[in-house]
C-alpha positions in Angstrom: 16.0 -6.3 9.3 18.4 -9.0 7.9 19.9 -8.9 4.4 17.6 -11.6 3.2 14.5 -9.9 4.6 15.6 -6.5 3.1 16.2 -8.3 -0.3 12.7 -9.9 -0.2 11.0 -6.7 0.6 12.8 -5.0 -2.3 11.6 -7.7 -4.6 8.1 -7.3 -3.4 8.3 -3.6 -4.1 9.3 -4.3 -7.7 5.8 -5.3 -8.4 4.4 -1.9 -7.4 4.8 1.4 -9.2 6.0 3.9 -6.4 7.1 7.6 -6.8 9.5 7.3 -3.8 11.2 3.9 -3.3 11.8 3.0 0.4 14.5 0.5 -0.5 18.2 1.2 -0.3 20.0 1.8 -3.6 22.2 -1.1 -2.8 19.2 -3.5 -2.8 18.0 -2.2 -6.0 21.4 -2.5 -7.7 21.6 -6.1 -6.5 18.3 -7.0 -8.1 19.3 -5.3 -11.3 22.6 -7.2 -11.3 20.8 -10.5 -10.7 18.5 -9.8 -13.6 21.3 -8.8 -15.9 23.5 -11.9 -15.2 20.6 -14.2 -15.3 19.3 -13.1 -18.8 22.8 -12.6 -20.1 23.8 -16.2 -19.4 20.4 -17.6 -20.4 20.6 -16.2 -23.9 24.3 -16.8 -24.2 23.7 -20.4 -23.3 20.9 -20.7 -25.9 23.3 -19.1 -28.5 26.1 -21.6 -27.4 23.8 -24.6 -27.8 22.5 -23.4 -31.2 26.0 -23.0 -32.6 27.8 -25.8 -30.6 30.0 -23.4 -28.8 28.8 -23.7 -25.3 31.5 -23.8 -22.8 34.3 -23.3 -25.3 36.9 -20.7 -24.9 35.5 -18.7 -27.8 32.1 -18.7 -26.0 33.5 -17.4 -22.8 35.8 -14.8 -24.7 33.2 -13.3 -27.0 29.6 -14.8 -26.7 29.2 -14.3 -22.9 30.7 -10.8 -22.7 28.6 -9.7 -25.7 25.4 -11.1 -24.2 26.2 -9.5 -20.9 26.5 -6.1 -22.5 23.2 -6.5 -24.5 21.6 -7.6 -21.1 23.0 -4.7 -19.3 21.6 -2.3 -22.0 18.1 -4.1 -21.7 18.2 -3.9 -17.9 19.2 -0.2 -18.1 16.3 0.5 -20.6 13.8 -1.3 -18.1 15.2 0.8 -15.2 15.1 4.3 -16.8 11.6 3.5 -18.5 9.8 2.5 -15.4 11.6 4.8 -13.0 11.0 7.7 -15.4 7.4 6.8 -15.6 7.2 6.6 -11.9 8.6 10.0 -11.4 6.7 11.8 -14.2 3.3 10.2 -14.2 0.6 11.7 -11.8 0.2 9.7 -8.7 -3.4 8.7 -9.6 -2.1 7.0 -12.6 0.1 4.9 -10.6 -2.6 4.0 -8.2 -4.9 2.9 -11.0 -2.3 0.8 -12.5 -1.5 -0.8 -9.2 -5.2 -1.6 -8.7 -5.4 -3.5 -11.9 -5.8 -7.3 -11.4 -7.0 -8.3 -14.9 -5.9 -8.3 -18.6 -5.1 -4.5 -18.2 -2.1 -5.2 -16.1 -0.8 -7.9 -18.3 -1.2 -5.7 -21.4 0.6 -2.8 -19.6 3.6 -4.7 -18.3 4.0 -6.9 -21.2 3.8 -4.1 -23.7 6.2 -2.0 -21.8 8.6 -4.9 -21.3 8.7 -5.8 -24.9 9.3 -2.0 -25.9 12.1 -1.8 -23.3 13.6 -5.1 -24.5 13.6 -4.0 -28.3 15.1 -0.6 -27.4 17.8 -2.2 -25.1 18.4 -4.9 -27.7 19.1 -2.5 -30.5 21.3 -0.4 -28.3 23.1 -3.4 -27.0 23.8 -4.9 -30.4 25.1 -1.6 -31.7 27.4 -1.4 -28.6 28.7 -5.0 -29.2 29.3 -4.0 -32.8 31.3 -1.0 -31.7 33.3 -2.6 -29.1 34.2 -6.0 -30.7 33.9 -4.9 -34.4 31.5 -7.8 -35.0 29.1 -6.8 -37.9 27.4 -10.2 -37.5 25.7 -8.9 -34.3 24.4 -5.9 -36.1 23.3 -7.8 -39.2 21.1 -9.9 -36.8 18.6 -7.1 -36.6 17.9 -7.5 -40.3 17.0 -11.2 -40.0 13.3 -12.1 -39.7 14.2 -15.3 -37.9 16.0 -13.3 -35.3 12.8 -11.2 -34.6 10.6 -14.2 -34.7 12.8 -15.8 -31.9 12.7 -12.7 -30.0 8.9 -12.4 -30.1 8.4 -16.0 -29.3 10.7 -15.9 -26.3 9.1 -12.6 -25.1 5.6 -14.1 -25.4 6.8 -17.2 -23.4 8.2 -15.2 -20.7 5.2 -12.9 -20.6 3.0 -15.9 -20.3 4.8 -17.4 -17.6 5.1 -14.2 -15.5 1.4 -13.5 -16.2 0.4 -16.9 -14.8 2.7 -16.6 -11.8 1.5 -13.0 -10.9 -2.1 -14.2 -11.4 -1.6 -17.1 -9.0 0.1 -14.8 -6.5 -2.7 -12.3 -6.8 -5.2 -14.9 -6.0 -3.1 -15.9 -3.0 -3.0 -12.3 -1.9 -6.7 -11.9 -2.2 -7.3 -15.1 -0.1 -4.9 -13.9 2.5 -6.4 -10.4 2.5 -9.8 -11.9 3.2 -8.4 -14.1 6.0 -6.7 -11.2 7.4 -9.8 -8.9 7.3 -11.9 -11.7 9.0 -9.4 -12.1 11.7 -9.3 -8.3 12.3 -13.0 -8.0 12.3 -13.2 -10.7 14.9 -10.7 -8.9 17.0 -12.7 -5.8 16.7 -15.9 -7.7 17.7 -14.0 -8.9 20.8 -13.0 -5.3 21.8 -16.3 -3.8 21.1 -18.1 -5.3 24.1 -15.8 -3.6 26.7 -16.9 -0.2 25.4 -20.6 -1.3 25.5 -20.4 -2.7 28.9 -18.6 0.4 30.3 -21.3 2.8 28.7 -24.2 0.7 30.2 -22.6 1.0 33.7 -22.3 4.7 33.4 -26.0 4.7 32.3 -26.9 2.7 35.3 -24.9 5.0 37.7 -26.5 8.1 36.4 -30.1 6.8 36.6 -30.2 7.4 40.5 -28.9 10.9 40.8 -29.3 12.3 37.2 -32.2 10.7 35.2 -32.3 13.3 32.4 -28.6 12.8 31.7 -29.0 9.0 32.0 -31.8 9.2 29.4 -29.9 11.4 27.1 -26.9 9.1 27.3 -29.1 6.1 26.6 -30.4 7.9 23.4 -26.9 8.7 22.3 -25.9 5.1 23.1 -28.7 3.8 21.0 -27.6 6.1 18.1 -24.1 4.8 18.3 -25.3 1.1 18.4 -27.5 1.7 15.3 -24.5 3.3 13.5 -21.7 0.9 14.6 -23.4 -2.6 14.7 -24.6 -2.4 11.2 -21.0 -1.8 10.0 -19.6 -4.8 11.9 -21.9 -7.0 9.9 -20.6 -5.7 6.5 -17.3 -6.1 4.7 -17.2 -2.2 4.1 -18.7 0.9 4.9 -18.9 4.5 3.6 -17.1 7.8 4.9 -20.7 9.1 5.7 -21.5 6.1 7.9 -18.2 6.2 9.5 -18.5 9.9 10.3 -22.0 9.4 11.6 -20.8 6.7 13.9 -18.0 8.8 15.1 -20.3 11.8 15.8 -22.5 9.4 17.9 -19.4 8.0 19.8 -18.1 11.6 20.6 -21.6 12.5 21.7 -21.4 9.9 24.3 -17.9 11.1 25.3 -19.3 14.7 25.6 -21.8 13.5 28.1 -19.1 12.1 30.4 -16.5 15.0 29.9 -18.9 17.8 29.3 -17.5 21.0 27.9 -13.9 19.7 28.3 -14.5 17.9 25.0 -15.1 19.8 21.8 -15.3 18.1 18.4 -15.3 19.1 14.8 -16.0 16.8 11.8 -15.3 17.8 8.2 -16.6 15.6 5.4 -17.0 17.1 1.9 -20.2 15.9 0.3 -18.3 14.4 -2.8 -16.5 12.0 -0.4 -19.6 10.9 1.4 -19.9 7.7 -0.6 -16.3 6.6 -0.6 -16.0 2.9 0.7 -13.5 1.7 3.3 -13.3 -1.0 5.9 -15.8 -0.6 8.7 -14.6 1.0 12.1 -11.2 2.0 10.6 -11.1 5.5 12.1 -12.7 4.9 15.6 -9.7 3.5 17.2 -7.7 6.7 16.3 -10.5 8.8 17.8 -10.6 6.6 21.0 -6.9 7.0 21.4 -7.1 10.8 21.0 -9.9 11.0 23.6 -8.6 8.6 26.2 -4.8 9.3 25.9 -4.8 13.0 24.6 -7.7 14.8 25.8 -9.3 13.2 28.9 -6.2 13.4 31.1 -6.1 17.1 30.4 -7.7 19.3 33.2 -9.2 21.6 30.5 -9.7 18.9 27.9 -9.4 20.0 24.2 -10.7 19.7 20.8 -10.5 16.7 18.3 -10.9 17.4 14.5 -11.8 14.6 12.1 -11.6 15.5 8.4 -11.3 13.8 5.1 -10.0 15.2 1.8 -8.6 14.3 -1.6 -5.1 15.4 -2.8 -2.6 14.6 -5.3 -1.7 11.2 -3.6 -5.4 10.1 -3.1 -7.7 10.2 0.1 -6.3 11.7 3.3 -8.3 11.0 6.5 -6.9 12.8 9.6 -7.6 12.7 13.3 -6.1 15.7 15.1 -6.3 16.6 18.7 -4.6 19.3 20.9 -4.2 17.0 23.8 -1.0 15.7 25.8 0.8 14.5 22.7 2.7 11.3 21.8 5.3 11.7 24.6 2.6 11.6 27.4 2.2 8.4 29.5 -0.5 6.1 28.5 -3.5 5.5 30.8 -4.0 2.0 29.5 -2.1 -0.5 27.3 -3.2 -1.6 23.9 -2.5 1.5 21.9 0.0 -0.2 19.8 -2.4 -3.1 19.1 -4.9 -0.8 17.7 -2.5 0.9 15.5 -1.2 -2.4 14.0 -4.8 -3.5 13.5 -5.4 -0.5 11.3 -2.2 -0.9 9.3 -3.0 -4.6 8.7 -6.5 -3.6 7.5 -5.0 -1.0 5.2 -2.5 -3.5 3.9 -5.2 -6.2 3.4 -7.4 -3.9 1.3 -4.8 -1.7 -0.6 -1.3 -3.2 0.0 1.7 -1.1 0.6 0.3 2.1 -0.9 -2.0 2.7 2.0 -0.4 4.0 5.2 -1.0 5.2 8.8 1.3 7.7 10.2 1.3 9.4 13.8 3.1 12.7 14.3 3.2 15.6 16.7 0.6 18.2 15.7 1.6 21.9 15.2 0.7 23.7 18.4 0.6 20.6 20.5 -1.2 17.3 20.5 -1.1 14.4 18.0 -2.0 14.1 14.3 -3.0 10.7 13.0 -3.0 10.5 9.2 -4.4 7.7 6.9 -3.5 7.8 3.3 -5.4 5.7 0.9 -4.7 5.5 -2.9 -7.1 7.0 -5.3 -10.4 5.1 -5.1 -13.9 5.7 -6.2 
């Protein structure tokens, strides 16, 4: 990742409350320095214009350093206030605030920003008075006109930033819809391959094992009833997703027999949780085709959902060959990228998909989604 890309990513992360920041400290310090220098020179320039001192030696000698010190105190207050809130607040608070896309987000960020600005301003003016022995800075706090200017500038900045973030949010919503439509189209293109293969298996069984062919056709019908309905909607529920996965694994059991064992764990209170359709199935397909089916004795797949301090956790665990085993067919990475893109389109950077070796052998795929109803 280039410096520009890393800096752009760090700037995007500034808009999200996160307990654990993935950006390097250097990037965060650069952003803080840019904010400090920008606000310092901005207000120093306004002060210089008001008093006819802009660009003079006195302006560079006293006004600019003083405003930089105040700006540094304000920037430090912003950093410690928001970082302290991120560290101390429960995760579900952060997820709730990140999900706001209306007046509540503007009220929270504007109110917090003004409080940080006032605190930093008082500390900064006191520091300027102590360093330069200039009581004029300190007396500014007692002037109503000073606070009137402060409130006016703060409201103007809040309005501009609010309009900017609202426009960006609308753009992100539009992009998320486009991405979701593209991914659903891709899913619709992939799905027929599985359907045709299943029909071919049924056709081959009709001649020498009619009862098994009939059972497979019944399971296939159950799977179609569960999955095709989801493809037509923008979202589904965990209960519907698990029902579809149970039908799919039932089909796989007819092909693999006792070599495939399955366990699905869905607490009743999570049955109605909404999520994008067919989000978990690619992970289950990978577990079966790449992990369990190549093993002589097969294995077990466990699909579970639970809530924890970080939100909703969906896991697909198998005791198959593991991540280091050779792949029987290409496309595994495409399926995983598909899932990550759909998660990002719905929940942003707070939703993740990770793959890791499972304790005791096999693979553990973990989807984490922020707190949702």
